[in-house]
C-alpha positions as CSV (number, residue, x, y, z in Angstrom):
1,M,98.2,99.3,42.9
2,R,97.1,99.8,39.3
3,K,99.2,102.2,37.2
4,H,97.9,105.7,36.7
5,I,98.4,105.6,33.0
6,F,96.7,103.2,30.7
7,W,97.8,102.2,27.2
8,V,95.3,101.1,24.6
9,L,95.9,99.8,21.0
10,M,93.8,101.7,18.6
11,V,91.8,99.8,16.0
12,A,89.9,102.7,14.6
13,F,90.0,106.5,15.3
14,A,87.9,109.3,14.0
15,G,90.3,111.4,11.8
16,P,94.0,110.4,11.7
17,V,94.8,106.8,12.7
18,F,97.1,106.6,15.7
19,A,98.8,103.5,17.0
20,A,98.2,104.0,20.7
21,E,96.2,106.0,23.3
22,K,97.2,107.2,26.7
23,T,94.7,108.3,29.4
24,F,95.6,109.6,32.8
25,D,93.6,108.0,35.6
26,L,93.6,110.7,38.3
27,S,91.3,108.7,40.5
28,E,94.3,106.4,41.5
29,M,96.3,109.4,42.7
30,P,96.2,110.7,46.3
31,V,94.1,113.8,46.9
32,N,95.8,117.0,47.9
33,K,99.1,115.7,46.6
34,A,101.1,116.6,43.5
35,P,100.1,114.2,40.7
36,A,102.6,111.3,40.5
37,G,104.7,111.1,37.4
38,F,104.1,114.7,36.3
39,H,106.7,117.4,36.4
40,S,106.1,121.0,37.5
41,L,108.0,123.7,35.6
42,L,107.8,127.5,35.5
43,K,108.4,129.9,32.6
44,G,109.0,133.5,33.7
45,S,109.3,134.7,37.3
46,G,107.4,134.3,40.5
47,K,106.7,131.2,42.6
48,P,106.4,127.7,41.1
49,G,102.9,126.5,40.3
50,D,101.0,124.6,43.0
51,W,99.7,121.6,41.2
52,K,97.5,119.1,43.2
53,V,94.9,116.4,42.7
54,I,91.6,117.5,44.2
55,M,88.0,116.5,44.0
56,D,85.4,118.6,42.0
57,D,82.0,118.3,40.5
58,V,82.4,117.4,36.8
59,P,79.5,117.1,34.3
60,L,79.0,113.5,33.2
61,A,80.3,112.7,29.7
62,F,76.9,111.1,29.0
63,P,74.1,112.8,30.9
64,S,71.7,110.5,32.6
65,L,68.5,109.6,30.8
66,S,66.6,109.9,34.1
67,T,65.4,113.4,34.9
68,N,65.9,112.7,38.6
69,A,69.5,111.5,38.3
70,P,72.3,114.1,38.8
71,N,74.3,115.2,35.7
72,V,77.5,115.8,37.7
73,A,79.7,113.6,39.7
74,K,82.6,114.1,42.1
75,K,85.8,113.4,40.2
76,S,89.5,113.7,40.6
77,V,91.0,116.7,38.7
78,V,94.4,118.3,38.5
79,A,94.3,121.8,39.9
80,Q,96.8,124.7,39.6
81,L,96.2,126.5,42.9
82,S,98.9,129.2,43.0
83,E,97.6,132.7,42.9
84,D,100.9,134.5,42.2
85,M,100.0,137.7,40.4
86,T,103.4,138.1,38.7
87,D,102.5,139.0,35.1
88,E,105.2,136.9,33.3
89,H,104.4,133.8,35.3
90,F,103.5,130.6,33.5
91,P,103.1,127.4,35.5
92,L,103.5,124.2,33.5
93,L,102.8,120.6,34.4
94,V,104.5,118.2,32.1
95,L,102.6,115.0,31.5
96,G,105.4,112.5,32.1
97,D,108.5,111.9,30.1
98,E,107.0,110.8,26.8
99,T,107.9,112.7,23.7
100,Y,105.1,113.0,21.1
101,G,105.3,113.8,17.4
102,D,101.9,113.2,15.8
103,F,99.1,113.1,18.3
104,T,95.6,114.4,19.3
105,L,95.3,115.6,22.8
106,T,91.9,116.4,24.5
107,T,91.3,117.7,28.0
108,R,88.4,119.2,29.9
109,F,89.3,122.3,31.9
110,K,87.6,124.8,34.1
111,I,88.9,128.3,34.9
112,V,88.0,128.8,38.5
113,S,89.4,132.2,39.5
114,G,91.9,134.9,39.0
115,I,92.2,138.7,39.4
116,L,94.9,139.5,36.9
117,E,94.3,136.6,34.6
118,Q,91.8,133.7,34.1
119,M,93.4,131.2,31.8
120,G,93.9,127.5,31.1
121,G,95.6,125.7,28.3
122,I,98.0,123.2,26.8
123,A,101.7,123.5,26.0
124,F,102.9,121.0,23.4
125,R,105.8,119.8,21.3
126,M,107.7,121.2,24.2
127,Q,111.5,121.1,24.0
128,D,112.2,122.9,27.3
129,V,110.7,125.7,29.4
130,K,111.4,128.3,26.7
131,N,110.4,126.4,23.5
132,Y,107.0,125.1,22.8
133,Y,103.5,125.7,21.2
134,V,100.6,126.9,23.3
135,L,96.8,126.6,22.9
136,R,95.0,128.5,25.7
137,A,91.6,130.0,26.6
138,S,90.9,133.2,28.6
139,A,87.8,133.9,30.5
140,V,88.8,137.6,31.0
141,D,89.4,138.4,27.3
142,H,87.0,135.7,26.1
143,N,89.2,134.3,23.4
144,V,91.1,131.2,22.4
145,R,94.7,131.8,21.2
146,F,97.5,129.7,19.6
147,Y,101.1,130.9,19.6
148,E,104.7,129.6,19.8
149,V,107.3,130.3,22.3
150,V,110.9,130.3,20.9
151,N,113.9,131.0,23.1
152,G,111.5,132.4,25.7
153,E,109.9,134.9,23.3
154,I,106.2,134.7,22.7
155,G,105.3,134.8,19.0
156,T,102.2,136.2,17.2
157,L,98.9,135.2,18.9
158,M,96.1,133.9,16.6
159,G,92.6,132.9,17.4
160,P,89.0,134.2,17.8
161,K,86.8,135.8,20.4
162,V,84.9,133.1,22.1
163,P,82.5,133.4,25.1
164,I,84.2,131.5,27.9
165,A,82.4,131.3,31.2
166,K,84.4,131.1,34.4
167,G,83.4,128.3,36.7
168,E,82.2,126.1,33.8
169,W,83.8,123.0,32.3
170,H,85.1,123.3,28.7
171,E,87.2,121.2,26.3
172,L,90.4,122.0,24.5
173,S,91.8,119.7,21.8
174,V,94.9,120.0,19.7
175,E,95.8,117.7,16.8
176,C,99.4,117.6,15.3
177,K,100.3,115.7,12.2
178,G,103.6,116.6,10.6
179,N,103.7,120.4,10.4
180,Q,99.9,120.7,10.5
181,I,98.3,121.8,13.8
182,R,94.5,122.0,14.4
183,C,93.0,123.6,17.4
184,S,89.5,123.0,18.8
185,F,87.4,124.5,21.7
186,D,84.3,122.7,22.9
187,G,84.4,120.4,19.9
188,K,84.6,123.1,17.3
189,E,87.7,123.9,15.3
190,V,88.3,127.6,16.2
191,I,91.6,128.4,14.4
192,P,92.4,127.7,10.8
193,T,94.9,124.9,10.4
194,V,98.4,126.1,11.3
195,T,101.4,125.1,9.2
196,D,104.6,125.5,11.2
197,N,107.9,123.7,11.2
198,T,109.4,125.1,14.4
199,F,108.9,122.0,16.5
200,S,108.3,118.5,15.2
201,A,108.0,116.6,18.5
202,G,108.2,117.2,22.2
203,K,106.5,116.8,25.6
204,I,103.0,117.9,26.5
205,A,102.1,120.0,29.6
206,L,99.1,121.7,31.2
207,W,99.5,125.5,31.2
208,T,98.2,128.5,33.2
209,K,99.2,132.1,33.6
210,S,99.8,134.4,36.6
211,D,97.1,134.0,39.3
212,S,94.8,131.8,37.2
213,V,93.3,128.9,39.3
214,S,92.3,126.3,36.7
215,Y,91.3,122.6,36.8
216,F,91.9,119.9,34.3
217,T,90.6,116.3,33.9
218,D,89.8,113.6,31.3
219,I,93.2,114.1,29.7
220,R,93.6,111.8,26.7
221,I,96.4,111.5,24.1
222,A,96.0,109.4,20.9
223,Y,99.4,109.3,19.2
224,T,101.9,107.6,17.0
225,P,104.7,106.3,19.2
226,H,107.9,108.3,18.7
227,E,110.8,106.4,17.3
228,R,114.1,107.3,18.9
229,F,116.6,108.9,16.5
230,L,119.2,106.1,16.9
231,Q,116.6,103.4,16.3
232,S,115.4,105.1,13.1
233,L,119.0,105.6,12.1
234,V,119.7,101.8,12.5
235,R,116.6,100.9,10.5
236,E,117.4,103.3,7.7
237,T,121.0,102.2,7.5
238,M,120.1,98.5,7.4
239,E,117.8,99.3,4.4
240,K,120.6,101.1,2.6
241,F,123.1,98.2,3.3
242,P,120.9,95.1,3.0
243,R,123.9,92.7,3.0
244,L,124.8,93.6,6.6
245,Q,124.0,91.0,9.2
246,G,123.3,93.5,11.9
247,I,124.0,96.9,13.5
248,D,124.1,97.6,17.3
249,V,124.6,101.0,18.8
250,V,126.2,100.9,22.2
251,A,126.3,103.7,24.7
252,L,127.2,104.3,28.3
253,S,124.3,104.5,30.7
254,G,124.3,106.9,33.7
255,K,122.5,104.2,35.7
256,S,125.0,101.4,35.2
257,S,128.8,100.9,35.3
258,G,129.1,99.8,31.7
259,P,127.8,100.2,28.1
260,K,124.6,98.8,26.8
261,V,122.9,98.4,23.5
262,V,120.5,101.4,23.0
263,A,119.5,100.7,19.3
264,S,119.6,97.6,17.1
265,N,118.1,95.9,14.2
266,N,117.3,93.1,16.6
267,D,114.8,94.3,19.2
268,K,115.8,91.6,21.7
269,A,119.4,93.0,21.8
270,I,118.2,96.5,23.0
271,G,119.1,96.9,26.7
272,Q,121.6,94.1,26.7
273,P,125.1,94.9,28.2
274,G,128.0,95.7,26.0
275,D,131.6,94.7,26.9
276,K,134.9,96.4,27.8
277,N,135.8,96.9,24.2
278,D,132.7,98.9,23.6
279,A,133.6,101.1,26.5
280,E,137.1,101.7,24.9
281,V,135.4,102.8,21.7
282,I,133.2,105.3,23.5
283,N,135.8,106.6,25.9
284,K,138.8,106.7,23.7
285,G,137.4,106.9,20.1
286,V,139.2,103.7,19.0
287,M,138.1,100.9,16.7
288,T,137.7,97.3,17.7
289,Y,137.5,94.1,15.7
290,R,136.6,90.5,16.4
291,K,135.5,87.5,14.3
292,D,134.1,84.0,14.6
293,K,133.6,81.2,12.0
294,E,130.9,83.0,10.0
295,L,130.8,86.7,11.1
296,V,133.1,89.7,11.7
297,Y,132.3,92.5,14.2
298,V,133.7,95.9,13.8
299,T,132.9,98.6,16.3
300,L,133.6,102.3,15.4
301,P,132.8,105.5,17.3
302,L,129.7,107.5,16.5
303,R,130.5,111.2,17.4
304,D,128.1,113.8,18.6
305,R,127.7,117.2,16.9
306,N,130.8,118.5,18.8
307,G,133.0,115.7,17.5
308,D,133.3,113.8,20.7
309,P,132.6,110.0,20.8
310,A,129.1,109.5,22.1
311,A,128.4,105.9,21.2
312,G,129.8,102.9,19.4
313,V,128.4,101.3,16.3
314,R,128.9,97.6,16.0
315,V,128.7,96.5,12.4
316,V,128.1,92.8,11.9
317,M,129.1,91.3,8.5
318,K,129.6,87.9,7.0
319,S,133.2,86.7,7.0
320,F,135.0,85.2,4.0
321,P,138.2,83.3,3.4
322,G,141.2,85.6,3.9
323,Q,139.2,88.1,5.9
324,T,141.5,90.5,7.8
325,E,141.0,93.1,10.3
326,E,142.0,95.8,7.9
327,N,139.6,94.9,5.1
328,A,136.8,94.4,7.7
329,I,137.3,97.9,8.9
330,V,137.3,99.2,5.3
331,R,133.9,97.4,4.8
332,A,132.4,98.9,7.9
333,M,133.6,102.5,7.6
334,P,131.1,103.5,4.8
335,V,128.2,102.2,7.0
336,V,129.3,104.3,10.0
337,K,130.0,107.3,7.8
338,Q,126.5,107.2,6.4
339,M,125.2,107.2,10.0
340,Q,127.6,109.9,11.1
341,E,126.3,112.3,8.4
342,R,122.9,112.4,10.1
343,V,124.2,113.2,13.5
344,P,125.0,117.0,13.3
345,A,121.3,117.8,12.9
346,V,120.4,116.2,16.2
347,N,120.6,117.9,19.5
348,D,120.5,114.7,21.6
349,L,121.5,111.4,20.2
350,M,119.5,109.5,22.9
351,E,116.2,111.2,22.2
């Protein structure tokens, strides 16, 4: 079976240039089942959202030139079907495990029903269920609003009054570049560009409120792939110490019995297994040393923000006549110190 998510290299893009695009092919997913690879979450109280793939009539992206041809077609959509009338009830459907920094997301959506609320929207740069941005539309209040959620508290809502018809398909789009956020509804930018530094990257989710029944389809994300912290740390350290022969960061994996390389200046090394000495560095915070005819290898612990060993940094250097373990460690320590200084600002080394 083909995968449900397609990756496309972008050659040109209207507006900011992104390196890749992801689209979600709902047609490959079983009808009346939860969409594969997505994760249902709930902010607030009440029952979890009831997210399923269903079929619905969706207007064609390009209407037929023939007056006799229909302008709608049956299409797979993601539907939030729960009608829980709890007020502080926000079902979320996270679009996979990918973390996005700079991106443009576009989705079509339809607000179908709701007694208390009639809303549909997007949560983005999502850290967890209590920290993210929201762009949403309401067919009850006829408005589009942007706001942030920090530690579960909803911030100031901003956005205009906009006629939003229930039962009709609309389009929401959000573009994030650095700390700049642009929000559009039906192809028009409806909120002045927002400048905010609260969240720089995170996951993306579909969003509804209370008893809103809403559908989503044609979900597309054009984005710059997010570089993991440890990989960027290795790259920056190699630039600062150009005489090094290499840096590998080794960490324990919950899915295996031993350590593996999780970041390296050599892409082919990533994912390769470590050895028992690497495990000693991570588990006990010790240092290890070995050498061959041309190179020396010193592995030192990299500690998390709490001071506990979280990974091992293997520093690879050229050997020289008279090279000893002691002076090799002295050479390697400034490298790891430079890396260690960056760690306290990071919540999760493996992100």
